[in-house]
LOGU-366687 format. One line per field, with one value per residue (C-alpha): x, y, z; residue in one letter; residue number from 1. Coordinates in pm, whole numbers. Example, Ala and Ser with C-alpha at 12.3 -4.5 7.8 and 13.67 -1.06 7.14 Angstrom:
x c(1230 / 1367)
y c(-450 / -106)
z c(780 / 714)
lumlum c(A / S)
segu c(1 / 2)
//
This chain:
x c(1030 / 693 / 586 / 385 / 674 / 884 / 635 / 570 / 937 / 947 / 671 / 853 / 1174 / 988 / 850 / 1185 / 1339 / 1063 / 1100 / 1456 / 1374 / 1083 / 1254 / 1595 / 1827 / 1775 / 1457 / 1671 / 2044 / 2222 / 2374 / 2026 / 1877 / 2164 / 2104 / 1723 / 1773 / 2044 / 1795 / 1535 / 1739 / 1628 / 1254 / 1175 / 1392 / 1204 / 876 / 1007 / 1103 / 743 / 601 / 798 / 669 / 306 / 289 / 411 / 108 / -168 / -494 / -560 / -278 / -516 / -674 / -308 / -184 / -526 / -464 / -122 / -240 / -526 / -293 / -56 / -341 / -471 / -112 / -77 / -367 / -345 / 5 / -128 / -418 / -173 / 57 / -202 / -407 / -96 / 169 / 491 / 821 / 1052 / 957 / 710 / 503 / 455 / 617 / 782 / 577 / 450 / 604 / 313 / 407 / 750 / 597 / 331 / 581 / 786 / 463 / 399 / 728 / 720 / 400 / 525 / 850 / 634 / 385 / 696 / 815 / 495 / 407 / 657 / 400 / 199 / 488 / 611 / 232 / 260 / 626 / 478 / 214 / 451 / 668 / 336 / 281 / 610 / 574 / 184 / 336 / 590 / 285 / 37 / 291 / 336 / -34 / -259 / -286 / -85 / 205 / 193 / 192 / 505 / 659 / 541 / 195 / 205 / 358 / 75 / -171 / 56 / 324 / 678 / 981 / 1213 / 1021 / 913 / 1035 / 1305 / 1369 / 1458 / 1715 / 1491 / 1251 / 1525 / 1606 / 1238 / 1235 / 1545 / 1389 / 1091 / 1289 / 1539 / 1282 / 1347 / 1716 / 1845 / 2211 / 2177 / 1924 / 2195 / 2470 / 2241 / 2145 / 2514 / 2619 / 2304 / 2427 / 2793 / 2667 / 2462 / 2787 / 2963 / 2743 / 2932 / 2777 / 2485 / 2336 / 2332 / 2110 / 2395 / 2315 / 2011 / 2276 / 2199 / 1856 / 1984 / 2001 / 1632 / 1545 / 1749 / 1544 / 1232 / 1041 / 805 / 493 / 259 / 177 / -133 / -327 / -406 / -303 / -450 / -238 / 20 / -209 / -356 / -51 / 161 / -44 / -151 / 193 / 352 / 83 / 88 / 474 / 459 / 197 / 370 / 709 / 582 / 271 / 340 / 700 / 841)
y c(260 / 358 / 317 / 16 / -155 / -90 / -228 / -546 / -584 / -552 / -823 / -1078 / -1017 / -1036 / -1376 / -1516 / -1420 / -1584 / -1900 / -1880 / -1832 / -2101 / -2360 / -2349 / -2637 / -2921 / -2849 / -2644 / -2619 / -2369 / -2184 / -2151 / -2023 / -1769 / -1634 / -1618 / -1420 / -1194 / -1101 / -1041 / -784 / -531 / -595 / -374 / -71 / -71 / -73 / 227 / 419 / 346 / 469 / 772 / 857 / 743 / 963 / 1245 / 1223 / 1079 / 1267 / 1181 / 1100 / 1005 / 737 / 614 / 605 / 446 / 161 / 83 / 102 / -151 / -374 / -374 / -449 / -735 / -899 / -867 / -1090 / -1297 / -1396 / -1489 / -1687 / -1886 / -1964 / -2090 / -2281 / -2436 / -2478 / -2560 / -2691 / -2580 / -2263 / -2066 / -1781 / -1574 / -1233 / -1276 / -1066 / -715 / -459 / -243 / -97 / 69 / 203 / 375 / 518 / 651 / 829 / 954 / 1106 / 1276 / 1429 / 1553 / 1701 / 1868 / 1998 / 2156 / 2305 / 2479 / 2544 / 2472 / 2403 / 2184 / 1984 / 1955 / 1830 / 1569 / 1467 / 1440 / 1223 / 988 / 980 / 917 / 612 / 470 / 515 / 389 / 95 / 28 / 74 / -151 / -428 / -480 / -516 / -800 / -1030 / -778 / -932 / -1251 / -1102 / -1103 / -766 / -789 / -842 / -545 / -310 / -371 / -253 / 28 / 111 / 126 / 271 / 36 / -294 / -361 / -584 / -384 / -144 / 213 / 214 / 175 / 404 / 682 / 551 / 593 / 918 / 1011 / 873 / 1090 / 1415 / 1327 / 1191 / 1490 / 1473 / 1142 / 1217 / 1283 / 997 / 772 / 891 / 851 / 503 / 413 / 539 / 353 / 13 / 88 / 80 / -228 / -381 / -247 / -480 / -767 / -1096 / -957 / -815 / -919 / -620 / -428 / -654 / -421 / -219 / -384 / -216 / 131 / 140 / 47 / 328 / 557 / 448 / 588 / 805 / 984 / 780 / 603 / 352 / 115 / 113 / -189 / -53 / -329 / -604 / -544 / -562 / -905 / -1065 / -1008 / -1207 / -1449 / -1556 / -1570 / -1790 / -2043 / -2066 / -2124 / -2399 / -2556 / -2582 / -2704 / -2920 / -3026 / -3073 / -3167)
z c(-3439 / -3275 / -2921 / -3015 / -3190 / -2882 / -2665 / -2849 / -2866 / -2477 / -2456 / -2684 / -2467 / -2143 / -2257 / -2347 / -2020 / -1830 / -2049 / -1946 / -1581 / -1526 / -1759 / -1583 / -1628 / -1629 / -1860 / -2079 / -2145 / -1933 / -2235 / -2393 / -2046 / -2046 / -2394 / -2304 / -1967 / -2133 / -2403 / -2147 / -1954 / -2204 / -2162 / -1845 / -1980 / -2301 / -2079 / -1899 / -2202 / -2343 / -2031 / -2040 / -2377 / -2311 / -1969 / -2146 / -2421 / -2239 / -2211 / -1856 / -1602 / -1336 / -1543 / -1659 / -1283 / -1181 / -1444 / -1329 / -938 / -1021 / -1236 / -936 / -708 / -933 / -961 / -594 / -531 / -830 / -726 / -377 / -537 / -764 / -474 / -262 / -529 / -703 / -446 / -634 / -500 / -781 / -936 / -731 / -866 / -537 / -540 / -868 / -1092 / -1030 / -1258 / -1247 / -914 / -994 / -1316 / -1116 / -864 / -1166 / -1284 / -926 / -889 / -1235 / -1136 / -809 / -987 / -1257 / -1001 / -794 / -1122 / -1156 / -795 / -534 / -251 / -468 / -555 / -167 / -85 / -362 / -234 / 117 / -11 / -172 / 161 / 356 / 157 / 261 / 623 / 601 / 423 / 727 / 969 / 796 / 715 / 1099 / 1172 / 1222 / 913 / 703 / 879 / 701 / 342 / 137 / 25 / -333 / -220 / 9 / -240 / -458 / -184 / -70 / -319 / -169 / -338 / -208 / -190 / -553 / -827 / -977 / -674 / -645 / -903 / -1208 / -1073 / -1076 / -1429 / -1529 / -1402 / -1600 / -1896 / -1874 / -1843 / -2108 / -2355 / -2603 / -2558 / -2725 / -2644 / -2286 / -2248 / -2408 / -2172 / -1862 / -1972 / -2027 / -1682 / -1532 / -1710 / -1593 / -1229 / -1307 / -1406 / -1094 / -873 / -1009 / -939 / -773 / -1100 / -1474 / -1554 / -1725 / -2017 / -2094 / -2265 / -2600 / -2634 / -2631 / -3004 / -3010 / -2790 / -3026 / -3327 / -3163 / -3418 / -3201 / -3326 / -3128 / -3367 / -3323 / -3007 / -2808 / -2473 / -2286 / -2462 / -2201 / -1887 / -2030 / -2168 / -1844 / -1586 / -1867 / -1982 / -1648 / -1539 / -1832 / -1782 / -1421 / -1467 / -1749 / -1594 / -1246 / -1343 / -1709 / -1780 / -1430)
lumlum c(M / S / T / F / S / L / K / V / T / A / L / V / L / M / L / L / D / H / I / G / S / Y / F / A / P / P / M / L / P / I / G / L / C / F / V / L / R / S / L / G / R / G / A / Y / P / L / F / L / F / C / L / A / Q / G / Y / A / H / T / R / S / R / K / K / Y / L / L / R / L / Y / C / A / G / L / F / M / A / F / F / S / L / W / V / E / R / T / F / P / A / E / E / F / G / Y / Y / G / N / H / N / I / F / V / P / M / L / L / V / G / L / I / V / S / A / I / E / A / G / Q / R / D / R / R / K / G / L / W / M / A / A / G / I / F / A / L / Q / F / F / Y / L / V / V / S / H / M / G / P / F / R / H / L / Y / G / D / T / M / T / G / L / I / P / N / L / A / I / N / E / Y / G / F / D / F / I / I / L / G / V / A / M / Y / F / L / R / D / K / P / G / A / L / A / A / A / Y / I / V / F / C / A / Y / Q / F / S / L / G / E / Y / S / D / Q / F / L / M / I / W / V / L / P / L / M / L / R / Y / N / G / E / K / G / R / G / M / K / W / L / F / Y / V / F / Y / P / L / H / T / F / V / L / F / Y / L / A / N / F / I / V / L)
segu c(1 / 2 / 3 / 4 / 5 / 6 / 7 / 8 / 9 / 10 / 11 / 12 / 13 / 14 / 15 / 16 / 17 / 18 / 19 / 20 / 21 / 22 / 23 / 24 / 25 / 26 / 27 / 28 / 29 / 30 / 31 / 32 / 33 / 34 / 35 / 36 / 37 / 38 / 39 / 40 / 41 / 42 / 43 / 44 / 45 / 46 / 47 / 48 / 49 / 50 / 51 / 52 / 53 / 54 / 55 / 56 / 57 / 58 / 59 / 60 / 61 / 62 / 63 / 64 / 65 / 66 / 67 / 68 / 69 / 70 / 71 / 72 / 73 / 74 / 75 / 76 / 77 / 78 / 79 / 80 / 81 / 82 / 83 / 84 / 85 / 86 / 87 / 88 / 89 / 90 / 91 / 92 / 93 / 94 / 95 / 96 / 97 / 98 / 99 / 100 / 101 / 102 / 103 / 104 / 105 / 106 / 107 / 108 / 109 / 110 / 111 / 112 / 113 / 114 / 115 / 116 / 117 / 118 / 119 / 120 / 121 / 122 / 123 / 124 / 125 / 126 / 127 / 128 / 129 / 130 / 131 / 132 / 133 / 134 / 135 / 136 / 137 / 138 / 139 / 140 / 141 / 142 / 143 / 144 / 145 / 146 / 147 / 148 / 149 / 150 / 151 / 152 / 153 / 154 / 155 / 156 / 157 / 158 / 159 / 160 / 161 / 162 / 163 / 164 / 165 / 166 / 167 / 168 / 169 / 170 / 171 / 172 / 173 / 174 / 175 / 176 / 177 / 178 / 179 / 180 / 181 / 182 / 183 / 184 / 185 / 186 / 187 / 188 / 189 / 190 / 191 / 192 / 193 / 194 / 195 / 196 / 197 / 198 / 199 / 200 / 201 / 202 / 203 / 204 / 205 / 206 / 207 / 208 / 209 / 210 / 211 / 212 / 213 / 214 / 215 / 216 / 217 / 218 / 219 / 220 / 221 / 222 / 223 / 224 / 225 / 226 / 227 / 228 / 229 / 230 / 231 / 232 / 233 / 234 / 235 / 236 / 237 / 238 / 239 / 240 / 241 / 242 / 243 / 244 / 245 / 246 / 247 / 248 / 249 / 250 / 251 / 252)
//
């Protein structure tokens, strides 16, 4: 499978996951919602896998990171606008959608590690910059009007390692996927260990179900496939808003 094929698969799984989330019982049967959400657990890992491959081969990492930051910033303010313009009692939109931030942080950490491998001083400066972002987040989030912004909105402004949609665990997974991208055996082992860790969280996480997409990753053929790099950036906010609106103002 090419990167494009994996990314489209991830888009479909993400759509199914969000259908199961927004159209929860009694709108859809509980069994169907379980199936949709279980399939959807594989969406973000596939996006991380594609990120690892894309970040290794992109012509400009600065532009790549800038796109992710701008997308995360857009989602932060878009979520805020949706919540205030379309207040919903049942299935709110606010703060539920911004996977661009953890993807951005994966790229930043990868760049810092690789810089450190070439030049230790430069790597330390980049790591210090990432740490400074975390401190800056804490300071700004307690200032004036920023105090009233939700965590996911703030992390769109100032990327935070702990406060983001998937948390620090998945940032570590993304970094591991990058450095193991040419070692399928080691990648599979690390992925299985990560799934086992998610399973150990018990009732607090069903993310271990993402194990089922590992065979898809192992079928990656090293090819990019078709372009359409903007498909994900457009589809992500569009489909989340459509599902949110349908669930709250059409179906209910």
